[in-house]
C-alpha positions as CSV (number, residue, x, y, z in Angstrom):
1,X,0.0,0.0,0.0
2,X,1.4,3.3,-1.1
3,X,1.5,6.0,1.6
4,X,2.1,9.6,0.6
5,X,3.4,11.8,3.4
6,X,5.3,15.0,4.0
7,X,7.6,15.8,6.9
8,X,7.6,13.4,9.9
9,X,3.9,12.6,9.5
10,X,4.4,8.8,9.8
11,X,5.5,9.4,13.4
12,X,1.9,10.2,14.2
13,X,0.9,6.6,13.4
14,X,3.8,5.3,15.4
15,X,3.0,7.4,18.5
16,X,-0.7,6.4,18.3
17,X,0.3,2.7,18.2
18,X,2.8,3.0,21.0
19,X,0.1,4.8,23.1
20,X,-2.4,2.0,22.4
21,X,0.2,-0.6,23.5
22,X,0.9,1.3,26.7
23,X,-2.9,1.5,27.3
24,X,-3.2,-2.3,27.0
25,X,-0.4,-2.9,29.4
26,X,-1.8,-0.4,32.0
27,X,-5.2,-2.0,31.7
28,X,-3.8,-5.4,32.5
29,X,-2.4,-4.0,35.8
30,X,-5.4,-2.0,37.1
31,X,-8.2,-3.9,35.4
32,X,-7.4,-7.7,35.5
33,X,-10.8,-8.6,34.1
34,X,-10.2,-6.3,31.1
35,X,-13.7,-4.8,31.4
36,X,-12.3,-1.5,30.0
37,X,-9.7,-2.9,27.5
38,X,-11.0,-0.9,24.6
39,X,-11.3,2.3,26.6
40,X,-7.7,1.9,27.9
41,X,-6.4,1.2,24.4
42,X,-8.3,4.2,22.9
43,X,-7.1,6.5,25.7
44,X,-3.5,5.4,25.2
45,X,-3.8,6.0,21.4
46,X,-5.4,9.4,22.1
47,X,-2.6,10.4,24.5
48,X,0.1,9.2,22.1
49,X,-1.5,11.2,19.2
50,X,-1.4,14.5,21.1
51,X,2.1,13.9,22.5
52,X,3.2,13.8,18.9
53,X,1.2,16.9,18.0
54,X,2.7,19.0,20.8
55,X,6.2,17.7,20.5
56,X,6.9,17.0,16.8
57,X,3.7,17.7,14.8
58,X,3.9,21.5,14.7
59,X,4.6,23.3,11.5
60,X,8.0,25.1,11.3
61,X,9.0,28.3,9.4
62,X,12.3,28.3,7.5
63,X,14.2,31.2,6.0
64,X,15.1,30.4,2.3
65,X,17.5,32.6,0.3
66,X,17.2,32.8,-3.5
67,X,20.7,32.1,-4.9
68,X,20.1,34.3,-7.9
69,X,18.7,37.4,-6.2
70,X,19.8,36.9,-2.7
71,X,16.3,37.7,-1.5
72,X,15.3,35.9,1.7
73,X,11.7,34.5,2.0
74,X,10.1,32.5,4.8
75,X,8.5,29.2,4.0
76,X,6.2,27.3,6.4
77,X,6.7,23.6,6.2
78,X,4.1,21.2,7.8
79,X,3.5,17.5,8.0
80,X,0.8,15.6,6.1
81,X,-0.5,12.2,5.1
82,X,-2.2,12.0,1.7
83,X,-1.9,15.8,1.5
84,X,-4.1,16.1,4.6
85,X,-2.4,18.0,7.5
86,X,-1.5,15.9,10.6
87,X,-3.7,18.2,12.7
88,X,-6.8,17.0,10.8
89,X,-5.7,13.4,11.3
90,X,-5.2,14.0,15.0
91,X,-8.7,15.5,15.3
92,X,-10.2,12.5,13.4
93,X,-8.3,10.0,15.6
94,X,-9.5,11.8,18.7
95,X,-13.1,11.6,17.6
96,X,-12.8,7.8,16.9
97,X,-11.0,7.2,20.3
98,X,-13.6,9.3,22.2
99,X,-16.5,7.5,20.5
100,X,-15.0,4.1,21.6
101,X,-14.4,5.2,25.1
102,X,-17.9,6.7,25.5
103,X,-19.6,3.6,23.9
104,X,-17.8,1.2,26.3
105,X,-18.4,3.3,29.4
106,X,-22.0,3.9,28.5
107,X,-22.9,0.3,28.0
108,X,-20.5,-1.3,30.5
109,X,-19.5,-4.3,28.4
110,X,-20.0,-2.8,24.9
111,X,-16.9,-4.3,23.4
112,X,-16.3,-7.2,25.7
113,X,-18.8,-9.3,23.9
114,X,-21.4,-6.6,23.2
115,X,-23.7,-7.9,25.9
116,X,-26.8,-5.6,26.6
117,X,-27.6,-5.0,30.3
118,X,-30.7,-7.2,30.0
119,X,-28.6,-10.2,29.0
120,X,-26.1,-9.5,31.7
121,X,-28.8,-9.6,34.3
122,X,-30.1,-12.9,32.9
123,X,-26.6,-14.3,32.9
124,X,-26.0,-13.2,36.5
125,X,-29.2,-14.8,37.6
126,X,-29.1,-18.1,35.8
127,X,-25.4,-19.0,35.6
128,X,-23.0,-19.8,38.4
129,X,-19.4,-19.3,39.5
130,X,-17.1,-16.7,38.0
131,X,-19.4,-16.2,34.9
132,X,-22.3,-15.2,37.1
133,X,-20.1,-13.0,39.2
134,X,-18.6,-11.1,36.2
135,X,-22.1,-10.5,34.8
136,X,-23.3,-9.2,38.2
137,X,-20.3,-7.1,38.6
138,X,-20.7,-5.6,35.1
139,X,-24.2,-4.5,36.0
140,X,-22.6,-2.1,38.5
141,X,-20.3,-0.5,36.0
142,X,-22.5,2.2,34.8
143,X,-25.8,3.7,36.2
144,X,-28.8,2.5,34.2
145,X,-32.5,2.6,34.5
146,X,-32.2,0.4,37.6
147,X,-29.7,0.9,40.4
148,X,-30.7,-2.3,42.3
149,X,-30.2,-5.7,40.8
150,X,-30.6,-9.3,41.9
151,X,-31.4,-12.9,40.8
152,X,-35.1,-12.3,41.4
153,X,-37.7,-9.8,42.6
154,X,-37.1,-10.5,46.2
155,X,-33.3,-10.2,45.8
156,X,-33.8,-6.9,44.1
157,X,-35.8,-5.7,47.0
158,X,-33.1,-6.8,49.4
159,X,-30.5,-5.0,47.2
160,X,-32.5,-1.8,47.5
161,X,-32.9,-2.1,51.2
162,X,-29.2,-2.7,51.6
163,X,-28.3,0.2,49.3
164,X,-30.6,2.7,51.0
165,X,-29.3,1.8,54.4
166,X,-25.7,2.1,53.3
167,X,-26.5,5.4,51.7
168,X,-28.0,6.6,55.0
169,X,-25.0,5.5,57.0
170,X,-22.6,7.2,54.5
171,X,-24.5,10.4,54.7
172,X,-24.5,10.3,58.5
173,X,-20.8,9.6,58.6
174,X,-20.2,12.6,56.3
175,X,-22.4,15.0,58.2
176,X,-22.2,13.9,61.8
177,X,-18.8,12.2,62.3
178,X,-16.7,13.9,59.6
179,X,-14.9,10.5,59.0
180,X,-15.6,10.3,55.3
181,X,-14.4,13.2,53.2
182,X,-16.2,12.9,49.9
183,X,-18.8,14.4,47.6
184,X,-22.4,13.6,46.6
185,X,-23.6,12.1,49.8
186,X,-27.0,11.5,48.2
187,X,-25.7,9.5,45.3
188,X,-27.2,6.0,44.9
189,X,-25.3,2.8,45.8
190,X,-25.5,0.5,42.8
191,X,-26.1,-2.9,44.4
192,X,-26.5,-6.5,43.4
193,X,-27.9,-9.2,45.7
194,X,-28.0,-13.0,45.2
195,X,-29.7,-15.6,47.5
196,X,-28.8,-19.2,46.7
197,X,-30.3,-22.6,47.2
198,X,-27.4,-23.6,49.5
199,X,-28.3,-20.8,51.9
200,X,-25.8,-18.1,50.9
201,X,-26.4,-14.4,50.7
202,X,-24.2,-12.0,48.9
203,X,-24.3,-8.2,48.3
204,X,-22.0,-6.3,45.9
205,X,-22.2,-2.6,46.2
206,X,-20.5,0.3,44.4
207,X,-19.8,3.1,46.9
208,X,-20.0,6.6,45.2
209,X,-16.7,8.4,45.5
210,X,-14.9,5.5,47.2
211,X,-11.5,6.5,45.7
212,X,-11.7,9.7,47.7
213,X,-12.2,7.9,51.0
214,X,-9.5,7.7,53.6
215,X,-8.4,4.2,54.7
216,X,-10.3,4.7,57.9
217,X,-13.5,5.6,56.0
218,X,-13.2,2.5,53.8
219,X,-12.9,0.3,56.9
220,X,-16.0,2.1,58.4
221,X,-18.0,1.5,55.2
222,X,-17.0,-2.2,55.1
223,X,-18.1,-2.7,58.7
224,X,-21.4,-1.0,58.0
225,X,-22.0,-3.2,55.0
226,X,-21.3,-6.3,57.1
227,X,-23.6,-5.2,59.9
228,X,-26.4,-4.3,57.5
229,X,-26.1,-7.6,55.6
230,X,-26.1,-9.6,58.8
231,X,-29.3,-7.8,60.0
232,X,-31.0,-8.5,56.6
233,X,-29.9,-12.2,56.8
234,X,-31.6,-12.5,60.2
235,X,-35.0,-11.5,58.6
236,X,-34.9,-14.3,56.0
237,X,-36.4,-17.8,56.3
238,X,-34.5,-20.1,56.0
239,X,-31.7,-18.0,57.5
240,X,-28.5,-17.9,55.3
241,X,-25.6,-19.9,56.8
242,X,-23.0,-17.6,55.1
243,X,-23.0,-14.1,53.8
244,X,-20.5,-12.0,51.8
245,X,-20.3,-8.3,51.1
246,X,-18.2,-6.8,48.3
247,X,-17.3,-3.1,48.6
248,X,-16.1,-1.6,45.3
249,X,-15.6,1.8,43.6
250,X,-15.8,2.5,39.9
251,X,-13.4,-0.3,38.9
252,X,-11.6,-1.7,41.9
253,X,-12.7,-3.5,45.1
254,X,-11.7,-2.1,48.4
255,X,-12.5,-5.3,50.3
256,X,-14.7,-8.3,50.6
257,X,-16.0,-9.6,53.9
258,X,-17.4,-13.1,54.3
259,X,-18.5,-15.4,57.1
260,X,-21.6,-16.4,59.2
261,X,-24.2,-13.7,59.8
262,X,-23.4,-11.6,62.8
263,X,-20.0,-13.3,63.3
264,X,-16.5,-12.0,62.8
265,X,-16.0,-11.7,59.1
266,X,-12.9,-12.8,57.1
267,X,-11.6,-9.8,55.2
268,X,-10.0,-9.9,51.7
269,X,-8.5,-6.6,50.7
270,X,-8.4,-5.4,47.1
271,X,-9.6,-8.7,45.7
272,X,-13.0,-10.0,44.6
273,X,-12.0,-13.7,44.1
274,X,-13.8,-14.8,47.3
275,X,-17.1,-13.7,45.9
276,X,-17.1,-16.3,43.1
277,X,-17.9,-19.1,45.6
278,X,-21.1,-17.3,46.6
279,X,-22.6,-17.4,43.1
280,X,-23.9,-20.9,43.3
281,X,-27.2,-22.2,42.0
282,X,-30.5,-20.4,42.7
283,X,-33.7,-22.4,42.7
284,X,-37.1,-20.7,43.2
285,X,-38.4,-23.4,45.5
286,X,-35.6,-22.9,48.1
287,X,-34.9,-19.2,47.7
288,X,-35.0,-17.5,51.1
289,X,-38.0,-15.4,51.7
290,X,-38.5,-12.6,54.2
291,X,-40.4,-13.8,57.4
292,X,-42.7,-10.8,57.2
293,X,-42.9,-7.4,55.7
294,X,-40.8,-4.9,57.5
295,X,-42.7,-2.4,59.6
296,X,-42.9,1.0,57.8
297,X,-40.8,3.7,59.3
298,X,-42.6,6.0,61.8
299,X,-42.1,9.6,62.5
300,X,-40.6,10.7,65.9
301,X,-44.1,11.7,67.2
302,X,-45.6,8.2,66.5
303,X,-43.4,6.7,69.3
304,X,-42.6,7.9,72.8
305,X,-39.8,10.4,73.2
306,X,-37.6,9.3,76.1
307,X,-34.4,10.4,77.7
308,X,-31.4,8.1,77.3
309,X,-28.5,8.7,79.7
310,X,-24.8,8.4,78.6
311,X,-22.0,7.1,80.7
312,X,-20.8,10.7,81.5
313,X,-24.3,11.8,82.6
314,X,-25.5,13.6,79.5
315,X,-29.0,12.8,78.2
316,X,-30.3,12.3,74.7
317,X,-34.1,12.9,74.2
318,X,-35.0,10.7,71.3
319,X,-37.1,7.8,70.0
320,X,-35.7,4.4,70.0
321,X,-35.9,3.0,66.4
322,X,-34.2,-0.3,66.2
323,X,-31.0,-2.3,66.9
324,X,-28.6,-1.8,64.0
325,X,-26.3,-4.9,64.8
326,X,-27.1,-8.5,64.9
327,X,-25.8,-8.8,68.5
328,X,-27.7,-5.8,69.8
329,X,-24.5,-3.9,70.6
330,X,-25.6,-0.7,68.8
331,X,-29.0,1.0,68.5
332,X,-30.5,3.7,66.3
333,X,-32.2,6.7,67.8
334,X,-34.1,9.6,66.2
335,X,-34.5,13.0,67.8
336,X,-37.5,15.2,67.5
337,X,-35.8,17.3,64.8
338,X,-35.5,14.1,62.6
339,X,-31.7,13.6,63.1
340,X,-30.7,9.9,63.4
341,X,-27.9,8.6,65.5
342,X,-26.4,5.1,65.7
343,X,-24.9,4.7,69.2
344,X,-23.1,1.8,70.7
345,X,-24.7,0.6,74.0
346,X,-21.3,0.9,75.7
347,X,-21.7,4.7,75.6
348,X,-24.7,4.6,77.9
349,X,-24.8,4.3,81.7
350,X,-25.4,0.9,83.3
351,X,-29.1,1.4,83.8
352,X,-29.7,2.4,80.2
353,X,-27.6,-0.4,79.0
354,X,-29.6,-2.9,81.1
355,X,-32.9,-1.5,79.7
356,X,-31.7,-1.8,76.1
357,X,-30.3,-5.3,76.5
358,X,-33.6,-6.4,78.1
359,X,-35.4,-5.0,75.0
360,X,-33.1,-6.9,72.7
361,X,-33.5,-10.2,74.6
362,X,-37.3,-9.8,74.8
363,X,-37.7,-8.9,71.2
364,X,-39.2,-5.5,72.0
365,X,-37.2,-3.5,69.5
366,X,-40.3,-2.6,67.6
367,X,-42.9,-2.4,70.4
368,X,-41.4,-0.9,73.5
369,X,-43.4,-0.1,76.6
370,X,-40.8,1.0,79.1
371,X,-37.3,2.5,79.3
372,X,-34.9,3.9,81.8
């Protein structure tokens, strides 16, 4: 094939190819599943193209002296391929690369098989093992019409419950404790839930702005996810024997926690491999169902406002809402102004602790008649 060029224009192709190769190599390091291979390749080519343009692709002006007249003229010399300036080629390549990146990010797995979101959802629900996990994980890549996914209607409802409670905890941590320094506290948690025939429950959730979290904040969110998942597991019949929670950002996992509900979880940092074992077969006949519909939330005035005394003698006038941990070591309270607090029982005085522990043992967390 005959290529007509002027100047150093062929270097534009070389720089774009080198950039694409670098993009592939970087993708292999930060995205082992290669979900964004095309985007990484296109981004590398795009960067390589403009490195060439700013470094070597500029036209230069030369002074030329006529040997007969001695007159000096200035001649501008550029670079072209097929008589088209390299700048036009660079803009064209940028458009192509940008289109590829947008298409893949928009559809999640646009070029990794071209699978629509509907097919991903079906694959996640009906397949098992790593295939099911990858499909479920891909559903959380890009916000779509639905933010909550699962292997069935009940699983989707559990995913929504988990996500909303995680969102509320994150917002509280931002506004009340100042632990998490991030933006968009009202952003939705994209979440997938799976309940299996062998009594396993798994939640995968994408935490908005996770990359901006401090290490302490990531640990806090992981513990919150574990406690919420344990509490949900205790409402199911039959009760799951094992649960897993995956905490991830846009592309990478912060940690995975697994173990028996309410127990001490085993932590896997920056790896999602442990989740594959939780994507076992699902059968409608044995799928766990909630014991009963959850009681709708009530306003502070629908329950009695009481004073709760802390270990240092201070009092909190608030409504007891519920226990937030499976072992009853932390409870949720709502003040009259609507502010919600999750407080460990250890922060109350002995009398208040005894009252709360009695409520937990007697199962009075939703219908309380007395308090300290």
